[in-house]
NUGUVEX-508140 format. One record per residue (C-alpha): y, z negated, x negated. Coordinates in nm, 4 decimals, padded with zeros to 6 digits. Example, Ala and Ser with C-alpha at 12.3 -4.5 7.8 and 13.67 -1.06 7.14 Angstrom:
REM NUGUVEX-508140
(atom (-00.4500,-00.7800,-01.2300)) (atom (-00.1060,-00.7140,-01.3670)) 
This chain:
REM NUGUVEX-508140
(atom (00.0152,-00.0061,-00.0264)) (atom (00.2468,-00.0954,-00.2807)) (atom (00.1621,00.2326,-00.4352)) (atom (00.2019,00.4500,-00.1365)) (atom (00.5783,00.2588,-00.0838)) (atom (00.6740,00.3506,-00.4616)) (atom (00.5433,00.7141,-00.4304)) (atom (00.7955,00.7215,-00.1348)) (atom (01.0841,00.5518,-00.3335)) (atom (01.0334,00.8265,-00.5939)) (atom (00.9781,01.0940,-00.3615)) (atom (01.3159,00.9648,-00.2041)) (atom (01.5075,00.9374,-00.4909)) (atom (01.3743,01.3187,-00.5904)) (atom (01.5148,01.4080,-00.2802)) (atom (01.8560,01.2588,-00.3404)) (atom (01.8892,01.4240,-00.6333)) (atom (01.7835,01.7430,-00.5353)) (atom (02.0857,01.7038,-00.2325)) (atom (02.3026,01.6416,-00.4923)) (atom (02.2072,01.9058,-00.7156)) (atom (02.2608,02.1675,-00.4262)) (atom (02.5809,01.9960,-00.3328)) (atom (02.7040,02.0466,-00.7119)) (atom (02.5824,02.3992,-00.7401)) (atom (02.7401,02.5119,-00.3984)) (atom (03.0947,02.3444,-00.5043)) (atom (03.1009,02.6124,-00.7833)) (atom (03.1771,02.8408,-00.5177)) (atom (03.2881,03.1629,-00.7722)) (atom (03.1794,03.2722,-01.0597)) (atom (03.5492,03.3477,-01.1738)) (atom (03.7092,03.0699,-01.4370)) (atom (04.0719,02.9996,-01.3343)) (atom (04.2838,03.0983,-01.6358)) (atom (03.9594,03.0306,-01.8497)) (atom (03.7938,02.7131,-01.7041)) (atom (03.5217,02.7094,-01.4331)) (atom (03.6668,02.5307,-01.1077)) (atom (03.4680,02.2867,-00.9490)) (atom (03.5743,02.3121,-00.6320)) (atom (03.5808,02.5410,-00.3620)) (atom (03.8616,02.7564,-00.4715)) (atom (04.1752,02.8384,-00.2449)) (atom (04.1975,03.2405,-00.1887)) (atom (04.4396,03.4419,-00.0116)) (atom (04.4323,03.8170,00.1057)) (atom (04.6286,04.0572,-00.0963)) (atom (04.5927,04.4247,-00.0173)) (atom (04.2959,04.3683,00.1264)) (atom (04.1094,04.1731,-00.0903)) (atom (04.0294,03.8508,-00.1537)) (atom (04.2370,03.6731,-00.4754)) (atom (04.1581,03.2980,-00.5661)) (atom (04.4751,03.1195,-00.6387)) (atom (04.5682,02.8268,-00.8486)) (atom (04.6932,02.5145,-00.6776)) (atom (04.7711,02.3672,-01.0162)) (atom (05.0636,02.5973,-01.0744)) (atom (05.4163,02.5762,-00.9436)) (atom (05.4189,02.7574,-00.6111)) (atom (05.6829,02.9334,-00.4435)) (atom (05.8861,02.7178,-00.1795)) (atom (06.0755,02.9858,-00.0204)) (atom (05.9989,03.0445,00.3146)) (atom (06.1973,03.3051,00.6078)) (atom (06.4121,03.0261,00.7065)) (atom (06.5737,03.0669,00.3267)) (atom (06.6964,03.4257,00.3923)) (atom (06.8511,03.6536,00.6397)) (atom (07.0469,03.9909,00.6351)) (atom (07.4249,03.9875,00.6561)) (atom (07.6232,04.2560,00.8159)) (atom (07.5999,04.4944,00.5297)) (atom (07.2112,04.4824,00.5407)) (atom (07.2214,04.2765,00.2324)) (atom (07.0274,03.9676,00.1487)) (atom (07.1675,03.6282,00.1514)) (atom (07.0424,03.2787,00.0814)) (atom (07.1111,03.0334,00.3382)) (atom (06.9646,02.7043,00.1531)) (atom (07.1438,02.7818,-00.1583)) (atom (07.3720,02.9104,-00.3514)) (atom (07.2981,03.2878,-00.4669)) (atom (07.3902,03.5853,-00.6654)) (atom (07.3480,03.9783,-00.5970)) (atom (07.2702,04.1944,-00.8463)) (atom (07.1457,04.5442,-00.9076)) (atom (06.9084,04.7268,-01.1472)) (atom (06.9873,05.0758,-01.2642)) (atom (06.8713,05.3934,-01.4902)) (atom (06.9824,05.7180,-01.5428)) (atom (06.8497,05.8496,-01.2430)) (atom (07.1740,05.6697,-01.1019)) (atom (07.3673,05.9003,-01.3280)) (atom (07.7893,05.7907,-01.3736)) (atom (07.8427,05.4734,-01.2584)) (atom (08.1676,05.3226,-01.1393)) (atom (08.1385,04.9575,-01.2577)) (atom (08.4881,04.8188,-01.1512)) (atom (08.4047,04.9513,-00.8344)) (atom (08.0523,04.7549,-00.8202)) (atom (08.2127,04.4594,-00.8912)) (atom (08.4400,04.4545,-00.6128)) (atom (08.1698,04.5362,-00.3998)) (atom (08.0300,04.2026,-00.4755)) (atom (07.7596,04.2864,-00.7366)) (atom (07.8094,04.0094,-01.0245)) (atom (07.5117,04.0840,-01.2419)) (atom (07.3082,04.4110,-01.3537)) (atom (06.9899,04.4826,-01.5045)) (atom (06.9958,04.7899,-01.6961)) (atom (06.6617,05.0132,-01.8229)) (atom (06.7155,05.0210,-02.1920)) (atom (06.4491,05.2834,-02.2133)) (atom (06.0729,05.3935,-02.1628)) (atom (05.7657,05.4923,-02.3195)) (atom (05.6697,05.8309,-02.1736)) (atom (05.3715,05.9050,-01.9655)) (atom (05.1813,06.1438,-02.2052)) (atom (04.9039,06.0883,-02.4763)) (atom (05.1921,06.0707,-02.7258)) (atom (05.3635,05.7964,-02.5661)) (atom (05.6919,05.8157,-02.7336)) (atom (05.9648,05.5357,-02.6834)) (atom (06.2920,05.7106,-02.5216)) (atom (06.6187,05.5524,-02.4897)) (atom (06.7941,05.5371,-02.1233)) (atom (07.0513,05.8228,-02.1542)) (atom (07.3088,05.6047,-02.0133)) (atom (07.1850,05.2790,-02.1238)) (atom (07.4709,05.1893,-02.4066)) (atom (07.7537,05.3240,-02.1615)) (atom (07.6352,05.1204,-01.8567)) (atom (07.6236,04.7659,-02.0940)) (atom (07.9885,04.8656,-02.2150)) (atom (08.1399,04.8948,-01.8951)) (atom (07.9308,04.6440,-01.6725)) (atom (08.0234,04.3857,-01.9154)) (atom (08.4116,04.4997,-01.9551)) (atom (08.3819,04.4828,-01.5397)) (atom (08.3261,04.1158,-01.5676)) (atom (07.9263,04.1242,-01.4813)) (atom (07.6638,03.9775,-01.6513)) (atom (07.3577,04.1919,-01.8093)) (atom (07.0017,04.1764,-01.8842)) (atom (06.7995,04.5043,-01.9357)) (atom (06.4174,04.5775,-01.9025)) (atom (06.1810,04.8641,-02.0564)) (atom (05.9618,05.0773,-01.8884)) (atom (05.6305,05.0367,-02.0791)) (atom (05.3224,05.2572,-02.0975)) (atom (05.1882,05.0252,-02.3671)) (atom (04.7863,05.0352,-02.3838)) (atom (04.7590,04.7878,-02.6365)) (atom (04.9358,04.4302,-02.7841)) (atom (05.0523,04.6328,-03.0758)) (atom (05.2096,04.9060,-02.8822)) (atom (05.3792,04.6060,-02.6648)) (atom (05.5161,04.4528,-02.9504)) (atom (05.6541,04.8287,-03.0665)) (atom (05.8415,04.8424,-02.7302)) (atom (05.9960,04.4845,-02.8079)) (atom (06.0811,04.5667,-03.1510)) (atom (06.2746,04.8758,-03.0041)) (atom (06.4281,04.6786,-02.7467)) (atom (06.5546,04.4725,-02.9850)) (atom (06.7140,04.7132,-03.1785)) (atom (06.9086,04.8307,-02.9122)) (atom (07.0565,04.5151,-02.7959)) (atom (07.2484,04.4351,-03.1260)) (atom (07.6070,04.3866,-03.0766)) (atom (07.5994,04.3501,-02.6923)) (atom (07.6559,04.0786,-02.4836)) (atom (07.2904,03.9885,-02.2902)) (atom (07.3836,03.6926,-02.0651)) (atom (07.0515,03.8183,-01.8223)) (atom (06.6485,03.8375,-01.9274)) (atom (06.4837,04.0721,-02.1287)) (atom (06.2160,04.1944,-01.9054)) (atom (05.8708,04.3665,-01.9181)) (atom (05.8189,04.6571,-01.6782)) (atom (05.4495,04.7504,-01.6896)) (atom (05.3211,04.9323,-01.3195)) (atom (05.0614,05.1238,-01.2282)) (atom (05.1479,05.4879,-01.1933)) (atom (05.1017,05.7260,-00.8880)) (atom (04.9245,06.0389,-00.9693)) (atom (05.1885,06.2443,-00.8197)) (atom (05.4749,06.0507,-01.0384)) (atom (05.2474,06.1178,-01.3767)) (atom (05.1608,06.4717,-01.3306)) (atom (04.8423,06.6726,-01.3901)) (atom (04.7632,06.4786,-01.7267)) (atom (04.7981,06.1425,-01.5448)) (atom (04.9392,05.8070,-01.7002)) (atom (04.8313,05.7093,-02.0588)) (atom (04.7773,05.3631,-01.8585)) (atom (04.5437,05.4943,-01.5849)) (atom (04.2630,05.3229,-01.7862)) (atom (04.3955,04.9869,-01.9076)) (atom (04.1623,04.7160,-01.7732)) (atom (04.3793,04.3871,-01.6559)) (atom (04.3046,04.1934,-01.9443)) (atom (04.4512,04.4298,-02.1621)) (atom (04.7493,04.4640,-01.9470)) (atom (04.8083,04.0894,-01.9592)) (atom (04.7744,04.0844,-02.3125)) (atom (05.0564,04.3500,-02.3760)) (atom (05.2708,04.1370,-02.1545)) (atom (05.2206,03.8280,-02.3493)) (atom (05.2954,04.0202,-02.6664)) (atom (05.5823,04.1949,-02.5701)) (atom (05.7312,03.8344,-02.4078)) (atom (05.6224,03.6601,-02.7074)) (atom (05.8267,03.8831,-02.9578)) (atom (06.1355,03.9067,-02.7075)) (atom (06.1271,03.4955,-02.7005)) (atom (06.0876,03.5075,-03.0419)) (atom (06.3876,03.6744,-03.0962)) (atom (06.6389,03.4040,-02.9274)) (atom (06.6310,03.6163,-02.5663)) (atom (06.4815,03.4785,-02.2361)) (atom (06.2113,03.7481,-02.1835)) (atom (06.1224,03.8300,-01.8235)) (atom (05.8398,03.9596,-01.6582)) (atom (05.8633,04.2518,-01.3723)) (atom (05.5824,04.2297,-01.0785)) (atom (05.5024,04.3314,-00.7664)) (atom (05.1538,04.2393,-00.5293)) (atom (04.9820,04.4627,-00.7461)) (atom (05.0381,04.3529,-01.1100)) (atom (05.0966,04.0257,-00.9953)) (atom (04.7945,03.9207,-00.8530)) (atom (04.5257,04.2010,-01.0209)) (atom (04.7039,04.2703,-01.3540)) (atom (04.8328,03.9751,-01.4946)) (atom (04.7129,03.5861,-01.5640)) (atom (04.8815,03.3532,-01.3115)) (atom (04.9489,03.1204,-01.5840)) (atom (05.1032,03.3981,-01.7900)) (atom (05.3598,03.4510,-01.5213)) (atom (05.4471,03.0916,-01.4982)) (atom (05.5333,03.1303,-01.8593)) (atom (05.7986,03.3870,-01.8156)) (atom (06.0990,03.4009,-01.5944)) (atom (05.9620,03.6083,-01.2719)) (atom (06.1237,03.9097,-01.1361)) (atom (05.9187,03.9887,-00.8378)) (atom (05.9524,04.3059,-00.6264)) (atom (05.8431,04.2859,-00.2867)) (atom (06.0130,04.4808,00.0017)) (atom (06.0266,04.5238,00.3501)) (atom (05.9677,04.0950,00.3359)) (atom (06.1824,03.8466,00.4849)) (atom (06.1563,03.6570,00.2042)) (atom (05.9864,03.6850,-00.1397)) (atom (05.6349,03.6489,00.0050)) (atom (05.4607,03.5693,-00.3098)) (atom (05.1968,03.2488,-00.3863)) (atom (05.3895,03.1207,-00.7208)) (atom (05.7180,03.0532,-00.8075)) (atom (05.9987,03.3359,-00.8288)) (atom (06.2899,03.3537,-01.0013)) (atom (06.4555,03.6621,-00.8989)) (atom (06.3996,03.8851,-00.6041)) (atom (06.3772,04.2583,-00.6028)) (atom (06.4229,04.2766,-00.2117)) (atom (06.5070,04.6254,-00.1609)) (atom (06.5070,05.0045,-00.3466)) (atom (06.6960,05.1625,-00.0990)) (atom (07.0652,04.9569,-00.0911)) (atom (07.4102,05.0621,-00.1018)) (atom (07.6788,04.9873,-00.3485)) (atom (08.0361,05.1279,-00.4106)) (atom (08.0706,05.3172,-00.7328)) (atom (07.7075,05.3884,-00.7495)) (atom (07.5485,05.7446,-00.5841)) (atom (07.2745,05.7352,-00.3323)) (atom (07.0386,05.4486,-00.3109)) (atom (06.9803,05.1827,-00.5932)) (atom (06.7720,04.8513,-00.6132)) (atom (06.9260,04.5519,-00.5022)) (atom (06.8270,04.1789,-00.6018)) (atom (06.9180,03.8485,-00.5005)) (atom (06.9174,03.5556,-00.7727)) (atom (06.8788,03.2346,-00.5727)) (atom (07.0495,02.9264,-00.7405)) (atom (06.9092,02.5766,-00.6268)) (atom (07.2153,02.4247,-00.5310)) (atom (07.3723,02.3669,-00.2090)) (atom (07.6571,02.6465,-00.0951)) (atom (07.8861,02.4280,00.0120)) (atom (07.9035,02.2681,-00.3303)) (atom (08.0286,02.5915,-00.4755)) (atom (08.3037,02.6324,-00.2208)) (atom (08.2049,03.0033,-00.0903)) (atom (07.8825,02.9083,00.1063)) (atom (07.7550,03.2318,-00.0211)) (atom (07.7461,03.4245,-00.3425)) (atom (07.8022,03.2255,-00.6297)) (atom (07.9204,03.4156,-00.9634)) (atom (07.9665,03.1539,-01.1981)) (atom (07.6462,03.2049,-01.4246)) (atom (07.7685,02.8740,-01.5618)) (atom (07.5897,02.6414,-01.2687)) (atom (07.3594,02.4698,-01.3411)) (atom (06.9728,02.6194,-01.1831)) (atom (06.6106,02.4563,-01.1370)) (atom (06.4110,02.7925,-01.2652)) (atom (06.2785,02.8684,-01.5690)) (atom (06.5965,03.0626,-01.6510)) (atom (06.8674,02.8780,-01.8610)) (atom (07.0986,03.1370,-01.6587)) 
């Protein structure tokens, strides 16, 4: 009888251990590592472009909601819960720009394309034809300026080459906004018959290129930024990488920057209109984490010396 009881106790103990083991197995819900570490919990997922994406709750999340933003009578985005600044990003595609008229139309900063790498196999580095002219005229009109480089890097070494090219062009200029890395997936119709040289670049390499560029820019004393949309932000770049640098998020037809992680600068439309610029132009809003009443303007706060609560020191 005692031996039977002992056997039963052993059996129950083994069953309990089996239950615990199964619970541990099911706890590791996904075989994916989160930023290089296994996730021993049921992961949180969101749906992006029809796909399930595991998000990292340990990183700083975006706290903006649709209650924070609205369009004014001119169709421009305003921030209702903090001060903000309105800006444009331009390239040679906009042609000649009257920067005095731009400034008079309520624009207080500009992100200028400094250059780009070509789509073709040779991947040459090219200076934007209007960069120097835009940089000098925008600053003379009282705008703060930052820059972006349109990358087609296929390796970290090429990204470092792009950073060196950018830094060379910035010598002697008054750059007060970030220096951004703009790596995008290219539509076939834009890339031409031969396609883009980055078509076959995997996500790991894309992230390594972004890190290489931003690290070089940071080391040179500038504020590095990553430009991303939902596709590159969720699928091409590592979450922690995005939070290491100023994040410039492109999200159109949204009532707020609808991105899971913290956003610094929001490019909210590609079809804006601004005095002094012919045709459509990208518009951006830079929220400043302070009560609009404190600025005395109740809206666009153009004093770049204000304290901010973002990764930026702007």
